C-alpha positions in Angstrom: 0.5 5.5 6.4 0.2 2.4 8.5 2.1 -0.6 7.1 1.8 -4.4 7.9 4.5 -6.8 6.7 3.4 -10.3 5.8 6.0 -12.9 4.9 3.5 -14.6 2.5 3.4 -11.4 0.5 7.1 -10.8 0.9 6.1 -7.1 1.0 4.4 -4.5 3.2 0.8 -3.5 2.8 0.1 0.1 3.6 -3.3 1.7 4.5 -4.4 5.2 5.1 -7.9 6.8 5.4 -8.0 10.5 4.6 -10.2 12.9 6.5 -12.7 13.0 3.7 -13.1 9.2 3.9 -11.0 8.1 0.9 -9.3 4.8 1.6 -5.7 4.4 0.2 -4.3 0.8 0.0 -0.8 0.3 -1.4 1.9 -2.3 -1.9 5.1 -0.4 -2.8 7.4 -2.5 -4.9 10.9 -1.1 -5.2 12.4 -1.5 -8.6 9.2 -2.4 -10.3 9.1 -0.9 -13.8 5.3 -1.0 -14.1 2.9 0.9 -11.8 -0.8 0.4 -11.3 -3.6 2.3 -9.7 -7.3 1.5 -9.3 -9.8 4.2 -8.3 -13.0 2.4 -7.3 -16.3 4.1 -6.7 -19.0 2.1 -4.8 -21.7 2.9 -7.4 -23.0 0.2 -9.7 -25.9 -1.0 -11.6 -27.9 -2.1 -8.6 -27.8 1.4 -7.0 -31.1 2.8 -8.4 -32.4 4.7 -5.4 -31.5 7.9 -3.5 -33.0 8.9 -0.2 -33.8 12.3 1.2 -31.6 13.0 4.2 -34.4 14.8 6.0 -37.3 12.4 5.3 -38.0 8.9 4.1 -38.7 10.0 0.5 -37.0 7.9 -2.1 -35.9 9.1 -5.6 -35.6 6.4 -8.2 -33.0 6.7 -11.0 -33.2 4.8 -14.3 -31.4 1.5 -14.7 -28.1 1.9 -16.6 -27.3 5.3 -15.1 -24.0 4.1 -13.4 -22.8 2.7 -16.7 -23.9 5.8 -18.6 -22.1 8.1 -16.2 -18.9 6.0 -16.3 -18.8 6.5 -20.1 -19.6 10.3 -20.0 -16.8 11.0 -17.6 -14.2 10.5 -20.3 -15.5 13.5 -22.3 -14.1 16.8 -21.1 -14.4 20.3 -22.6 -11.1 19.8 -24.4 -12.1 16.3 -25.8 -11.5 12.7 -24.8 -9.3 12.6 -21.6 -7.7 9.3 -22.9 -5.5 11.3 -25.2 -3.9 13.2 -22.3 -3.1 9.8 -20.6 -1.5 8.7 -23.9 0.7 11.8 -23.9 1.9 10.9 -20.3 2.5 7.2 -21.2 -0.5 6.1 -19.2 -3.2 3.5 -20.1 -6.6 3.9 -18.6 -9.7 1.7 -18.6 -13.1 1.7 -16.9 -15.9 -0.7 -16.2 -19.2 -0.8 -14.3 -20.3 -3.9 -12.3 -23.3 -4.6 -10.1 -21.8 -2.5 -7.2 -18.9 -0.5 -8.5 -17.5 1.8 -11.1 -13.8 1.1 -11.5 -11.2 3.2 -13.2 -7.8 1.6 -13.7 -4.4 3.1 -14.6 -1.1 1.5 -15.6 2.1 3.4 -16.5 5.8 3.2 -16.3 6.7 6.9 -16.0 4.9 10.1 -14.8 3.0 8.2 -12.2 1.8 11.2 -10.1 0.9 13.2 -13.2 -1.1 10.2 -14.4 -2.7 9.8 -10.9 -3.7 13.5 -10.9 -5.3 12.9 -14.3 -7.1 9.8 -13.0 -8.7 12.0 -10.2 -9.7 14.6 -12.9 -11.3 11.8 -15.0 -13.4 10.5 -12.0 -14.2 13.7 -10.1 -14.6 16.3 -12.8 -17.9 15.9 -14.6 -18.3 18.2 -17.6 -21.5 17.4 -19.4 -23.6 18.8 -22.3 -27.0 17.8 -23.5 -25.7 17.0 -27.0 -23.0 14.7 -25.5 -25.7 12.8 -23.5 -27.8 12.3 -26.6 -24.8 11.0 -28.5 -23.9 8.6 -25.7 -27.5 7.4 -25.5 -27.2 6.4 -29.2 -23.9 4.6 -28.6 -25.2 2.6 -25.7 -28.4 1.8 -27.5 -26.4 0.2 -30.3 -24.4 -1.8 -27.7 -27.7 -3.1 -26.3 -28.8 -4.0 -29.8 -25.6 -6.0 -30.4 -26.0 -7.7 -27.1 -29.4 -9.1 -28.1 -27.6 -11.5 -30.4 -25.0 -12.6 -27.8 -26.3 -15.8 -26.2 -23.8 -15.6 -23.3 -24.9 -12.0 -22.4 -28.6 -12.8 -22.9 -28.3 -16.0 -20.9 -26.6 -14.3 -18.0 -29.3 -11.7 -17.4 -32.2 -14.0 -18.2 -30.7 -16.5 -15.8 -30.4 -13.9 -13.1 -34.1 -13.0 -13.8 -35.0 -16.6 -13.3 -33.1 -16.6 -10.0 -33.9 -13.1 -8.6 -37.0 -12.1 -10.7 -37.4 -8.3 -10.8 -34.5 -7.3 -8.5 -32.0 -4.7 -9.9 -29.4 -7.4 -10.0 -31.3 -9.0 -12.9 -31.3 -5.9 -15.1 -28.7 -5.4 -17.8 -25.9 -3.2 -16.4 -26.3 -0.9 -19.4 -30.0 -0.5 -18.8 -32.8 -0.9 -21.3 -33.9 1.1 -24.3 -36.7 2.5 -22.2 -34.4 3.4 -19.2 -31.8 5.0 -21.5 -34.5 7.5 -22.7 -35.0 8.6 -19.1 -31.3 9.4 -18.4 -30.5 13.1 -18.9 -27.8 15.5 -17.9 -29.6 16.4 -14.7 -29.8 12.8 -13.6 -26.1 12.2 -14.4 -25.1 15.3 -12.4 -27.2 14.3 -9.4 -25.8 10.8 -9.3 -22.2 12.0 -9.7 -22.7 14.4 -6.8 -24.2 11.8 -4.6 -22.1 8.7 -5.3 -18.7 10.1 -6.4 -17.7 11.2 -2.9 -14.6 10.2 -1.1 -16.5 8.2 1.5 -17.6 5.9 -1.3 -14.2 5.6 -2.9 -10.9 3.9 -2.6 -7.6 3.9 -4.4 -5.5 0.8 -4.7 -1.9 0.9 -5.8 1.2 -1.2 -6.5 4.6 -0.5 -8.0 7.6 1.6 -7.3 5.6 4.6 -5.9 6.2 7.4 -3.4 3.5 7.0 -0.8 3.8 10.6 0.5 3.4 11.9 -3.0 0.3 9.7 -3.5 -1.3 11.1 -0.4 -0.5 14.7 -1.4 -2.0 14.1 -4.8 -5.2 12.6 -3.3 -5.6 15.4 -0.8 -5.0 18.1 -3.3 -7.5 16.6 -5.8 -10.2 16.0 -3.2 -9.8 19.6 -2.2 -9.9 20.8 -5.8 -13.1 18.8 -6.6 -14.7 19.1 -3.1 -18.4 18.2 -3.0 -20.9 20.4 -1.3 -23.8 19.2 0.9 -26.8 17.7 -0.8 -30.3 16.8 0.3 -29.9 13.4 -1.2 -27.9 10.4 0.1 -27.2 7.0 -1.3 -29.9 4.5 -0.3 -28.7 1.4 1.6 -28.4 -1.7 -0.6 -30.8 -4.4 0.4 -29.6 -7.9 0.8 -30.9 -9.9 -2.2 -32.3 -13.3 -1.4 -32.9 -15.8 -4.3 -36.5 -16.5 -5.4 -36.0 -19.1 -8.2 -38.7 -19.8 -10.7 -39.2 -22.2 -13.5 -36.7 -22.8 -16.3 -36.8 -20.0 -19.0 -36.4 -21.0 -22.6 -35.5 -18.5 -25.3 -35.1 -18.7 -29.1 -32.3 -16.5 -30.4 -30.6 -16.4 -33.9 -27.6 -18.4 -32.9 -25.9 -21.5 -34.3 -25.6 -23.6 -31.1 -27.8 -24.0 -28.0 -26.5 -22.4 -24.8 -27.5 -23.3 -21.3 -26.8 -21.6 -17.9 -27.8 -22.7 -14.4 -27.7 -20.2 -11.5 -27.6 -21.2 -7.9 -28.5 -18.6 -5.3 -26.9 -18.6 -1.9 -29.3 -18.3 1.0 -26.4 -17.3 3.3 -26.2 -13.7 2.3 -25.2 -10.5 4.1 -21.7 -11.7 5.0 -18.6 -9.5 5.0 -14.9 -9.7 5.9 -13.2 -13.0 6.2 -16.5 -14.8 6.5 -17.4 -13.7 3.0 -13.9 -14.6 1.7 -14.3 -18.1 3.2 -17.8 -18.5 1.6 -16.6 -17.4 -1.8 -13.5 -19.6 -1.8 -15.6 -22.6 -0.5 -18.0 -22.2 -3.4 -15.2 -21.8 -5.9 -13.4 -25.0 -4.6 -16.7 -26.9 -4.7 -17.3 -25.9 -8.3 -13.7 -26.6 -9.4 -14.0 -30.1 -7.9 -17.4 -30.7 -9.5 -16.9 -29.2 -13.0 -13.3 -27.9 -13.4 -10.9 -29.1 -16.1 -9.5 -31.8 -13.7 -12.9 -33.2 -12.8 -14.4 -36.5 -13.9 -17.5 -34.5 -15.1 -15.4 -32.4 -17.5 -13.4 -35.3 -18.9 -16.5 -37.5 -19.4 -18.7 -34.9 -21.0 -15.9 -33.4 -23.1 -15.3 -36.8 -24.6 -19.0 -37.5 -25.3 -19.5 -34.0 -26.8 -22.0 -32.8 -24.2 -19.9 -29.7 -23.4 -17.6 -27.5 -25.4 -14.4 -27.5 -23.4 -13.4 -23.9 -24.3 -16.8 -22.5 -23.5 -18.0 -24.4 -20.4 -17.3 -23.2 -16.9 -18.4 -22.1 -13.5 -18.2 -18.7 -11.7 -18.9 -17.4 -8.3 -20.2 -13.9 -7.6 -20.0 -13.1 -3.9 -20.5 -9.7 -2.4 -22.0 -8.5 1.0 -25.5 -7.9 -0.6 -25.7 -11.0 -2.8 -24.1 -14.3 -3.6 -24.7 -16.7 -6.5 -22.9 -19.2 -8.8 -23.4 -19.8 -12.5 -22.6 -23.1 -14.3 -22.9 -23.9 -18.0 -22.0 -23.2 -21.6 -22.6 -24.3 -25.2 -24.2 -27.8 -25.5 -26.1 -29.8 -28.1 -28.4 -31.2 -25.4 -29.5 -28.6 -22.7 -31.8 -30.9 -20.9 -29.2 -33.6 -20.5 -26.6 -31.0 -19.4 -28.9 -29.7 -16.7 -29.6 -33.2 -15.5 -25.9 -34.1 -15.4 -25.0 -30.9 -13.5 -27.7 -31.4 -10.9 -26.8 -35.1 -10.5 -23.1 -34.1 -9.9 -24.0 -31.5 -7.3 -26.2 -34.0 -5.4 -23.2 -36.4 -5.2 -20.6 -33.7 -4.6 -19.9 -34.5 -1.0 -18.0 -37.7 -1.9 -16.0 -35.9 -4.6 -14.9 -33.2 -2.2 -13.4 -35.7 0.2 -11.4 -37.2 -2.7 -10.2 -34.0 -4.5 -10.0 -31.4 -1.8 -6.2 -31.3 -1.4 -5.6 -30.8 -5.2 -8.2 -28.1 -5.5 -6.8 -26.2 -2.5 -3.2 -26.4 -3.7 -4.4 -25.1 -7.1 -6.3 -22.2 -5.6 -3.4 -21.2 -3.3 -1.0 -21.3 -6.3 -3.3 -19.0 -8.3 -3.3 -16.6 -5.4 0.5 -16.5 -5.2 0.8 -16.0 -9.0 -1.7 -13.2 -8.9 0.7 -11.3 -6.7 3.4 -11.2 -9.5 1.7 -8.5 -11.6 1.2 -5.0 -10.2 -2.3 -4.7 -11.8 -3.4 -8.0 -10.2 -2.1 -6.8 -6.8 -4.1 -3.6 -7.1 -7.1 -5.6 -8.0 -6.6 -7.9 -5.0 -6.4 -4.9 -2.7 -9.6 -3.6 -4.1 -11.4 -6.9 -3.9 -10.5 -7.3 -0.2 -11.6 -3.8 0.7 -15.0 -4.2 -1.1 -15.5 -7.4 0.9 -14.7 -5.6 4.1 -11.5 -7.6 4.7 -7.8 -6.9 5.1 -5.8 -8.0 2.0 -3.6 -10.2 4.2 -6.7 -12.2 5.1 -6.7 -13.8 1.6 -3.6 -15.8 2.6 -5.2 -16.9 5.9 -8.4 -18.0 4.1 -6.6 -19.9 1.3 -4.3 -21.6 3.9 -6.8 -22.5 6.5 -10.0 -23.4 4.6 -11.1 -27.0 5.4 -13.3 -29.7 3.9 -15.9 -28.9 6.5 -16.2 -25.3 5.3 -16.8 -26.5 1.7 -19.4 -29.1 2.8 -21.2 -26.4 4.7 -21.9 -24.4 1.5 -23.5 -27.2 -0.4 -27.0 -27.0 1.0 -27.3 -23.2 1.1 -25.2 -22.2 -1.8 -25.3 -25.0 -4.4 -28.7 -26.5 -3.8 -30.9 -27.6 -6.8 -33.9 -26.2 -4.9 -32.3 -22.7 -5.2 -31.7 -23.0 -8.9 -32.8 -20.7 -11.7 -31.9 -21.6 -15.3 -32.1 -20.4 -18.9 -31.9 -22.4 -22.1 -31.1 -20.6 -25.4 -32.0 -22.4 -28.5 -31.4 -21.6 -32.2 -34.3 -19.7 -33.7 -36.4 -21.7 -36.1 -36.9 -19.7 -39.3 
């Protein structure tokens, strides 16, 4: 494996790409008791189309298939694979995002045995119709519970206000209608197409033997080798915001909840350019609305925001970029007005508060390197952005006021805003 030492890490970052296309990124940490691995598959909720490799024919798959498949992979012919991790002292988790299915492992002992089991979890699909029917009922109950969660409802209705009918605005678990369309054949097809080494990466940190890791990966890829298929993953389109009017909903909740979404017109970036864009947006939002901002202090004191449930988040990937701001409030209209007013006067605030926000962000980056799980996650985030992990330090060190000011018009413009207000249902 090729290694690059970086004094800011204080460690060496190793990278290897196997012949099948699997990327391996690792930060060996001698003496570390904990070990972490993330096996990431570039298959998420927005990936709803397959293309015929010999024609232009497109095959559409039901929304929620990626999430459904991630769940079903845990059930093997002998039962829940989680129990075998427990026997080995390993802890495993999984999640589906817009663009990925992520399977994470932490353990202290038996690392290679746990790693072999992680490959079995991800690459070995054993599925029966009765299991699919049972999972459909479980996910349907999850969707039903989510209908009473203002934060979850607000997030996807806000995305719909920003992106309309794009896959990005569909609940990651799908809908009751799409769940009915997901069957064993669909799951098998999507597993064969998306769960291939060229769409996967493994990211590791801890006291690990890199040669043993590579041997494990190669042996497992050979064991679960994929044959050729007529179908291929369709290219993800770049999603451009198309904001529409404010959406208002009545939900059986106790307090109003309001979220504002700002779509970035500068989409399609990758590598360090994407890292700079994401950090610039994060710094701008921290300066505008973070716990140290005048906005936060003023409106926490006057009761407009709930300090524990108000915040801002940036979602930046090569195919889309947006920011969300909001939380619980007793006056949604006033909160919207105050947020928009703050953004319109943000240029002056950035000049005053840039140094503090930059130091805070750099400190958070350094602290994230203390835990092996966070290092593995950092390696994964860099790879998905098309960047080298060491570029994080370059970006956090070198970002300037000018780069933050440059994102205001395209990334935090009121003209590119979609919003949702959730009000208590009147009975």
